[in-house]
N, C-alpha and C positions, 0 to 999 in steps of 0.2 A: 203640198205638191213638191216633187223633186224636179229641179231644173237642170238642164245640161250645164256642165262646167264651162266657164269661159277661159280663154287663153290669157293669162296675165301679161303676156308680151304684146297682145293686141286686144285690149279690153274695150272693143267696140262691138255693140250688139245692134243689129239692124232689124226693125220691126215694120212689116207692111201695114199700111193703113186700112184700105178696103178689104174686108174679109178676114182680117186678123184683129186689129184694134177695134174696128167698127164693122157692123154688118155691111155687106157690100151693096151699095146702091149705084156704083159707077156703071155706066157713063152718066147717070143723073148728076146734076150739080149738088143735090142734097147729100148730106153726110149722115151715115147710119148710126144706129144705136151702139153704145159701148159694150164691149165684151168684158165683164168684170174680171175674169181670169187673165185676160191679156193686160188689163190695167195693172193687176198684181204682178205680172211678169215684168213690166217696165219698172215698177217700184223695186222689185227684187234686184234686178241687175244694176239699178242706180245705187242701191245700198251696198252692192258689191264693188262699187267704184267704177263701173263701166260707163262709157259714153254711149248714150242711146240715140240712134238716128232712125227717124221715121221715114220710110220711103214709100212712094206712091206713083202710080201711073198717071195721076192727075197732073194737069199743066200747072205751071208756077202761079198762075192767077188764082188757084185754089189753096195755095199753101198758107196764106194768112188766115183763111177760114179754118183750116186744119189746126193751126196754132191756137186759135180761139177755142176750138173744140177740145183740144188738149187741156187748156186752162179751165174750161167749164167742168171737165172731168177730173181736175185736180192732179194732173201729171205733167203740166207744162214745165215745172221746175226740173224734171228729170230728163227732159228731151233736149239734146244738144242741137239738133237740126232737123228740118223737114226738107226732103229733096225728092226729085224725080229721077235721080241718078243712083243706081245701086252702089252703095259705098263699099269700101274694103272693110270687112268685119270678120270677127271670129265666129259669130253665130248669126244666122238669118232665120227669122220667123215669118213665114209667108204661107198663105192658104193655098197657093198654086204650085208649091214646090214638089218636085219629084226627086227623091234621094238617089244619087249616083254612087256606085254602080247599081244597075237594076238587078233585082234578083231576090 
Protein backbone atom coordinates (compact mmCIF):
# COMPACT_ATOMS: atom_id res chain seq x y z
CA UNK A 1 0.00 0.00 0.00
CA UNK A 2 1.18 3.53 -0.75
CA UNK A 3 0.62 5.98 2.09
CA UNK A 4 0.57 9.78 1.77
CA UNK A 5 3.83 11.46 2.66
CA UNK A 6 3.96 13.16 6.03
CA UNK A 7 5.42 16.59 6.67
CA UNK A 8 8.83 16.13 8.35
CA UNK A 9 8.40 19.54 10.03
CA UNK A 10 5.11 18.42 11.64
CA UNK A 11 5.40 14.62 11.94
CA UNK A 12 2.06 14.19 13.70
CA UNK A 13 -0.56 11.85 12.23
CA UNK A 14 -4.10 11.86 13.61
CA UNK A 15 -6.26 8.74 13.24
CA UNK A 16 -9.95 8.61 14.12
CA UNK A 17 -11.04 5.68 16.26
CA UNK A 18 -14.66 4.84 15.37
CA UNK A 19 -15.04 4.06 11.68
CA UNK A 20 -11.31 4.18 10.96
CA UNK A 21 -9.28 2.08 13.42
CA UNK A 22 -12.36 0.20 14.56
CA UNK A 23 -15.77 -0.48 13.07
CA UNK A 24 -18.12 2.26 14.23
CA UNK A 25 -20.43 1.32 17.08
CA UNK A 26 -20.66 4.82 18.55
CA UNK A 27 -22.80 5.97 20.40
CA UNK A 28 -22.79 2.47 21.89
CA UNK A 29 -20.18 2.15 24.66
CA UNK A 30 -18.93 -1.02 22.95
CA UNK A 31 -15.75 -0.80 20.87
CA UNK A 32 -15.78 -2.18 17.33
CA UNK A 33 -13.65 -4.71 15.53
CA UNK A 34 -10.20 -3.64 14.33
CA UNK A 35 -9.54 -2.75 10.70
CA UNK A 36 -6.26 -4.57 9.93
CA UNK A 37 -5.31 -2.06 7.22
CA UNK A 38 -5.75 0.82 9.66
CA UNK A 39 -3.57 -0.97 12.20
CA UNK A 40 -0.92 -1.28 9.47
CA UNK A 41 -1.29 2.44 8.77
CA UNK A 42 -0.48 3.26 12.40
CA UNK A 43 2.54 0.95 12.34
CA UNK A 44 3.77 2.51 9.09
CA UNK A 45 3.73 6.08 10.36
CA UNK A 46 5.24 5.03 13.69
CA UNK A 47 8.14 3.42 11.79
CA UNK A 48 8.48 6.68 9.84
CA UNK A 49 9.06 8.47 13.16
CA UNK A 50 5.66 10.13 13.39
CA UNK A 51 3.73 10.85 16.56
CA UNK A 52 0.39 9.05 16.26
CA UNK A 53 -2.64 10.57 17.98
CA UNK A 54 -5.95 8.72 18.09
CA UNK A 55 -8.90 11.09 18.19
CA UNK A 56 -12.49 10.24 18.98
CA UNK A 57 -15.88 11.81 19.59
CA UNK A 58 -16.17 9.62 22.66
CA UNK A 59 -15.97 11.24 26.10
CA UNK A 60 -12.81 10.99 28.17
CA UNK A 61 -14.43 8.25 30.27
CA UNK A 62 -13.95 5.94 27.24
CA UNK A 63 -10.30 6.77 26.60
CA UNK A 64 -8.82 4.18 28.97
CA UNK A 65 -10.89 1.46 27.27
CA UNK A 66 -9.60 2.68 23.90
CA UNK A 67 -6.03 2.46 25.22
CA UNK A 68 -6.76 -1.11 26.35
CA UNK A 69 -8.17 -1.85 22.86
CA UNK A 70 -4.99 -0.47 21.28
CA UNK A 71 -2.89 -2.71 23.56
CA UNK A 72 -5.04 -5.76 22.76
CA UNK A 73 -4.46 -5.11 19.05
CA UNK A 74 -0.71 -4.63 19.48
CA UNK A 75 -0.38 -0.96 18.59
CA UNK A 76 -0.42 0.81 21.98
CA UNK A 77 3.37 1.30 21.73
CA UNK A 78 2.85 3.39 18.57
CA UNK A 79 0.16 5.74 19.90
CA UNK A 80 1.28 8.90 21.66
CA UNK A 81 -2.16 9.98 22.89
CA UNK A 82 -5.91 9.37 22.79
CA UNK A 83 -8.00 12.54 22.78
CA UNK A 84 -11.42 13.94 21.93
CA UNK A 85 -9.83 17.18 20.73
CA UNK A 86 -8.72 17.18 17.09
CA UNK A 87 -4.96 17.73 17.26
CA UNK A 88 -2.69 19.78 15.05
CA UNK A 89 -1.33 17.26 12.56
CA UNK A 90 0.05 16.97 9.04
CA UNK A 91 -2.29 14.08 8.15
CA UNK A 92 -5.77 13.17 9.34
CA UNK A 93 -7.39 9.78 8.70
CA UNK A 94 -11.12 9.94 9.36
CA UNK A 95 -14.10 8.07 7.91
CA UNK A 96 -16.25 11.22 7.87
CA UNK A 97 -13.86 13.59 6.14
CA UNK A 98 -14.73 15.59 3.06
CA UNK A 99 -11.72 16.94 1.22
CA UNK A 100 -11.69 20.69 0.60
CA UNK A 101 -11.99 22.30 -1.85
CA UNK A 102 -14.94 20.43 -3.24
CA UNK A 103 -14.83 19.42 -6.83
